[in-house]
Structure formats: C-alpha cells, structure tokens
N, C-alpha and C positions, 0 to 999 in steps of 0.2 A: 236661538239657533241662527247661524249665518246662512243666508241664501247664496248658494254657489253658482246660480244661473249666470250672473255676469261674467264668470270666469270660464264658462264652457268653450267659447270661441278660442281663446288663447290656449287653453288646456289642449284642445284638439290640435291646434297648430304645433304646440310643443311635442305632443306625442307623435304626430306625423313626421315632424322634422327629426326627432330622435330615431324613429324607425328607419327613415331614409338614410341617416348617417350611421345606423347600427350602434347607437349609443344607449347605455343604461343610465338611469337617473336615480338620485337619492336626495332626501331633504334632511336637514337638521334644524328643527324649529324650536324656538323657545316661546316668545311672546305670542306667536300666531297659533300655538297649541295644535298644530296639525292641519290648519286650513289649506296650506299649499298641497300637502299630500292628499287631502280630501278632494280638492279641486281636480287634481290629476286623476285620481282613482274613480271619480264620478263618471269618467268617460269610459265607455265600453272598449275593451281591448288594451287598456292601460298596462295590464300585467306583462305585455310583451316588452315594455321599456322601463316601467317604474320598478326599480329594484327594491327599495325600502325607504321608510321614513322614520326618523328618530325624533321623538318629542322629548326634549331635554330641558324641561322647565326649571329644574333645580340645578344648582352648581354640582351637586353629587352626580346627577345624571350626566351632565356635561363631562365630568371626569371619568365616570365608569363606562359610559357608552361610546364616547368619542375620543377619549384620551386627552382632554384639555387638562393642562397642568394646574394643580392647585395653586402654585405660586403665581401663575399668570392671572388666575381669577382674583387672588388676594391683592395683587399689585394694580391691576387695571380694572377690575370689576367685570361682571358678566356682560354688561352693555358696553362693549368696546370693540375697536377694530381688530385687535390681536385675538380676542376671543372669538369673534365672528369668523376670522380666517381659520383659527384652530378647529372650530366646529365643522366648517366645510371640509377642511383637509381630513379631519377625523372620520367624517361620513364616507369619504372616498376610500380612505385607508381600511376602514372596517366593513366594507361592502364590496360588491362586484360592480359598483357604479363607475361610470366614466366621468360623470359630472355630478356635483352636489351643490346645492344652495343652502346657506345658513341664514337664519334670522334671529336676532337677539335685540330686545328693546324694552321700553317702558310703556306699557299700554294704559296704565293708570287704573283708577283715578289717583291713587297714591303712588308712592315710590319714587317720585321725581325729586330732583335737586336743582340747584342753580347750574351746576356743571352738566347734569344729565336730566333734562326736564321730561315730563310726560310727553310722549309722542316721538322721542328720539329712538331711532331704530338703525342698527348696523346690519349690513348684509355682506355676504361673501359668496363667491363662486369659485370652487376648486375643481380641478380636472386632472386626470392622469396625463394629459397631453399639453397643458399650458400652465402658466403661472397663476397663482391664486389672485383674484382681484377683490377689492373691497369698495363698498360705497356706503354712505350714511345719508339718512333722510330725517327731516323733522316734519312730522305730520301734525304738529301743534297739539293742543289738547282738544281734539275733536270728540273725545269720549272713547271709552275702551273698545267698544265694538267697531267703531269707525276706524280707529288706529289699526286694529288687528286686520280688518278687511283691506285697508289701504296698503298695509305692509305685505299682505299676501299677494295682492295685485302687482305690487312692485317686484316682488320676488319672482313671480311668474314671468314678468317682462325680462328680468335678468336671465332667467333660464332660456327663454326664447332667443334673446340676443346671443347667448353663449352657443346655443345649438347652431344658430346662423353662421357662426365662425367656422363650423365644421362642415358646412354644406359642400357636397361634392367629394367628401373624404369619407371612406368607410373605415372606421376604427377597428372593429372586431372582424375576425376571420368569419367568413360566411359558412 
C-alpha cells in the first residue's frame, strides 16, 4: 500500500485553491490506479471540490467511461499524448468538474518497449476554461511502486499549477 502522507501538503493546497476559485476537480487515472484521487480524498472536506475520479486502467474503460476513441487507441496506444488529452477532456465532459488531470503510462516491470519504456508517463490537464495541455515524463525504471508514486506526485503538481492560473477568478456562480 502506498503511503499518501507525503502528498498531504500539496493536496491541502490544491483543495484550498480550488475552493477559493470555486472550482470542481476530477481525475482520469490509468497507471496510478487512483493514487491522485486517494491523495485528494484523504483530506477532510475534499468533497466540496473533488467531483469524481475515473480509474480507467483498460482501453475498454477509457472508451466507455471517458469517450476515448477506439481508433485513437489503436493508432497511438494508451500511453500517448493524444490519449492523455482525450482522457482529461473526457473527464471534464462526463462530469461537473472544471479541471481534470489524466495520467497514462507504463509502471512496469513489464510492458515497456524501445519506443515506450517502463517509466514513461503522459499527463494532461483539461479545463472548461482553457486549452488542454500535455506533458510527458520519464521516471526511468525505478520500480512499479516508485513510478506510480512519482507520477501521482507530478499530477498533483500539475493540478496545483492549473489552479494557480485561476487565482482571483471565481468560475462558478456562488
């Protein structure tokens, strides 16, 4: 089991920032298997801003829950920029969230290739109010648990940065 204690400070910051900006959050997680959602919901009062989390480990779940196109998955693979963006956009579209983060990668120990090695993780942030952004990180082959934890931490930082861009702006009617 992953210790979420190291994420408590940033999760508190995210929740406070989202509350102040009147934002709702969602997650669309694959390789992290819900770690980002767990980190956020570990904090008391998270229900005021955390709208929902999707754990879409399989391609079928990505298609059914988030509307990721089958041809997109076939052409690019689940671990790709276009799928990460589609996941985040699908999480916003299928929820009441203002901001969603997506994470899709290869945690290992198997499943990697020369083009997509173990430790490769794609992220996206989608919003109802801004263009979807993508980033990719290689966490090397640190081991499954370490890759998943590092990816969750990076995703939390992306959410925090995204919320910072809305500071001073109230999105929802009070």
